[in-house]
Every structure is written in C-alpha cells, then in structure tokens.
RODO-2510 file (C-alpha; in nm, 4 decimals, decimal comma):
residues 150
     n   res          X          Y          Z
     1     x    12,9569    12,4631    11,6622
     2     x    12,6094    12,3094    11,6396
     3     x    12,4573    12,1596    11,3228
     4     x    12,2848    12,4825    11,2254
     5     x    12,6040    12,6827    11,2653
     6     x    12,7979    12,4407    11,0450
     7     x    12,5367    12,4536    10,7702
     8     x    12,5243    12,8327    10,7881
     9     x    12,9055    12,8519    10,7725
    10     x    12,9196    12,6220    10,4704
    11     x    12,6540    12,8239    10,2906
    12     x    12,8269    13,1522    10,3781
    13     x    13,1637    13,0216    10,2587
    14     x    13,0174    12,9074     9,9302
    15     x    12,8275    13,2296     9,8665
    16     x    12,4909    13,0538     9,8616
    17     x    12,1693    13,2069     9,9845
    18     x    12,0753    13,1590    10,3467
    19     x    11,8352    12,8768    10,4256
    20     x    11,4714    12,9798    10,4225
    21     x    11,4224    12,8325    10,7705
    22     x    11,5726    12,9581    11,0946
    23     x    11,6550    12,6012    11,1985
    24     x    11,7588    12,4107    10,8850
    25     x    11,8475    12,1044    11,0919
    26     x    11,4738    12,0713    11,1722
    27     x    11,4035    12,0195    10,8025
    28     x    11,6602    11,7421    10,7860
    29     x    11,5289    11,5644    11,0951
    30     x    11,1679    11,5793    10,9752
    31     x    11,2647    11,4603    10,6271
    32     x    11,4740    11,1797    10,7764
    33     x    11,1890    11,0617    10,9956
    34     x    10,9485    11,0836    10,7021
    35     x    11,1869    10,8790    10,4859
    36     x    11,2214    10,6130    10,7536
    37     x    10,8451    10,5776    10,7920
    38     x    10,7635    10,5978    10,4203
    39     x    11,0278    10,3493    10,3055
    40     x    10,9220    10,1130    10,5818
    41     x    10,5495    10,1308    10,5108
    42     x    10,5193    10,1906    10,1386
    43     x    10,8149     9,9973    10,0028
    44     x    10,9458     9,7338    10,2420
    45     x    10,6144     9,5988    10,3711
    46     x    10,5200     9,4532    10,0338
    47     x    10,7471     9,1442    10,0511
    48     x    10,6193     9,0733    10,4016
    49     x    10,2608     9,0474    10,2798
    50     x    10,3116     8,8543     9,9553
    51     x    10,2906     8,5030    10,1018
    52     x     9,9925     8,5777    10,3309
    53     x     9,8060     8,7539    10,0483
    54     x     9,8826     8,4689     9,8110
    55     x     9,7404     8,2188    10,0613
    56     x     9,4395     8,4231    10,1750
    57     x     9,3286     8,5771     9,8469
    58     x     9,4389     8,3081     9,6037
    59     x     9,6309     8,5486     9,3790
    60     x     9,9509     8,4333     9,2155
    61     x    10,2870     8,5750     9,3117
    62     x    10,3209     8,7032     8,9549
    63     x     9,9967     8,8990     8,9917
    64     x    10,1114     9,0478     9,3215
    65     x    10,4557     9,1475     9,1975
    66     x    10,2965     9,2750     8,8753
    67     x    10,1062     9,5301     9,0837
    68     x    10,4300     9,6354     9,2545
    69     x    10,5970     9,6704     8,9135
    70     x    10,3128     9,8879     8,7852
    71     x    10,3481    10,1062     9,0950
    72     x    10,7227    10,1456     9,0412
    73     x    10,6617    10,2356     8,6771
    74     x    10,4110    10,5034     8,7829
    75     x    10,6626    10,6365     9,0369
    76     x    10,9234    10,6675     8,7631
    77     x    10,6860    10,8353     8,5189
    78     x    10,5709    11,0850     8,7819
    79     x    10,9240    11,1764     8,8894
    80     x    10,9885    11,4358     8,6179
    81     x    10,6796    11,6507     8,6824
    82     x    10,7284    11,6078     9,0581
    83     x    11,0832    11,7408     9,0290
    84     x    10,9582    12,0375     8,8296
    85     x    10,6908    12,1154     9,0902
    86     x    10,9465    12,0931     9,3702
    87     x    11,1724    12,3316     9,1766
    88     x    10,8805    12,5753     9,1579
    89     x    10,8487    12,5716     9,5370
    90     x    10,5653    12,3245     9,5898
    91     x    10,7715    12,0614     9,7740
    92     x    10,6001    12,0761    10,1116
    93     x    10,2543    12,0595     9,9577
    94     x    10,3506    11,7695     9,7302
    95     x    10,5223    11,5701    10,0028
    96     x    10,2347    11,6215    10,2453
    97     x     9,9812    11,5241     9,9798
    98     x    10,1888    11,2197     9,8836
    99     x    10,2026    11,1073    10,2456
   100     x     9,8260    11,1431    10,2794
   101     x     9,7732    10,9547     9,9535
   102     x    10,0011    10,6753    10,0771
   103     x     9,8063    10,6515    10,4031
   104     x     9,4742    10,6283    10,2173
   105     x     9,6126    10,3689     9,9737
   106     x     9,7529    10,1588    10,2606
   107     x     9,4135    10,1666    10,4326
   108     x     9,2344    10,0641    10,1121
   109     x     9,4968     9,7908    10,0603
   110     x     9,4005     9,6443    10,3975
   111     x     9,0381     9,6150    10,2811
   112     x     9,0749     9,4997     9,9200
   113     x     8,9772     9,1576     9,7865
   114     x     8,9873     9,2445     9,4162
   115     x     9,2964     9,2085     9,1999
   116     x     9,2067     9,5037     8,9708
   117     x     9,1550     9,7200     9,2815
   118     x     9,4932     9,6010     9,4095
   119     x     9,6552     9,7222     9,0865
   120     x     9,4759    10,0560     9,1283
   121     x     9,6086    10,0808     9,4825
   122     x     9,9622    10,0289     9,3580
   123     x     9,9141    10,2951     9,0925
   124     x     9,8242    10,5323     9,3770
   125     x    10,1137    10,4085     9,5897
   126     x    10,3479    10,4596     9,2950
   127     x    10,2307    10,8181     9,2623
   128     x    10,2832    10,8691     9,6344
   129     x    10,6312    10,7147     9,6152
   130     x    10,7336    10,9651     9,3509
   131     x    10,6746    11,2533     9,5928
   132     x    10,7708    11,0954     9,9245
   133     x    11,0795    10,8801     9,8706
   134     x    11,4472    10,9744     9,8485
   135     x    11,4796    11,1597     9,5202
   136     x    11,2045    11,4083     9,5956
   137     x    11,3413    11,4689     9,9458
   138     x    11,6852    11,5375     9,7970
   139     x    11,5358    11,7862     9,5528
   140     x    11,3407    11,9467     9,8369
   141     x    11,6575    11,9748    10,0487
   142     x    11,8455    12,1442     9,7659
   143     x    11,5523    12,3806     9,7181
   144     x    11,5365    12,4559    10,0935
   145     x    11,9080    12,5118    10,1495
   146     x    12,0138    12,6454     9,8141
   147     x    12,2925    12,5116     9,5988
   148     x    12,6457    12,5819     9,7197
   149     x    12,8423    12,7575     9,4507
   150     x    13,1781    12,6096     9,5512
***
C-alpha cells in the first residue's frame, strides 16, 4: 500500500473526513521541503553570520543577538493569531506570504548597515517565522487532513 493509501485507510478507520487533496502525500513533501529551506535560511544562518557581521559592521554580539531575540519574541506573539487564521482555512495564503516576507527580509538583511534597520528586519523575520516554521505547518497539516477521532 502506498503512502496515500495508508493515510486514507487511517482516516477511514478513524471516521475522519477525507483529505481535501487527492494526493495528501504531496502536501507533506512540499511542507517538508519548505521546512528544510526555511529553518536553514531563516533560523540557522544567523549564528554563521554573527562573527563576520560583528567584524565588518562593528556591532556588538549583544546587539546582534538582541535583534534575534526580538524576532523570536515577535514570532511567539504572532503565533496565536496565526493559528486562528490557519484554523479558518487561510494556511496556504499565510505560509506563502510568510515565505515571501522572509525572502524580502533576507535580501534587505544582505544590504543593511544600520543597527535599527537590522532590528526591523528581525521583527519581519520573526513575523515570517510564526507562519512558516514547524508549529504553523503542524496546524496546517491537521487542517488539511482532518483530526482522527480515534
């Protein structure tokens, strides 16, 4: 039995609604690829650039990690409304918009030489993290496949 058949059998056994896509495994592969790219670019690149940015721009490590902290705080604050919007069926729009916002913020990050602008970039990246990283993709998956009742 292929992946789609297994998912369909589990949903049928549990009495849950059928997935809204003909190929639910496609959703999982696309989300997985998106998670891999987003975590790699938006979250894990920061420590790689701290030392070069500190040397080139003259900002302190505390200033740099302060921007990251502000971004994480924004991501946390945005998570509740993002979850509500995903529950209302706006997951694809939010996740696409968050990915575009992250791309724009990463581009602006590559051009910035101002510490206040850097903090603004991380506010934008925090907002994008709230709709593109794991928790929102889990909520989207539950919305797409339905909740098993068993």
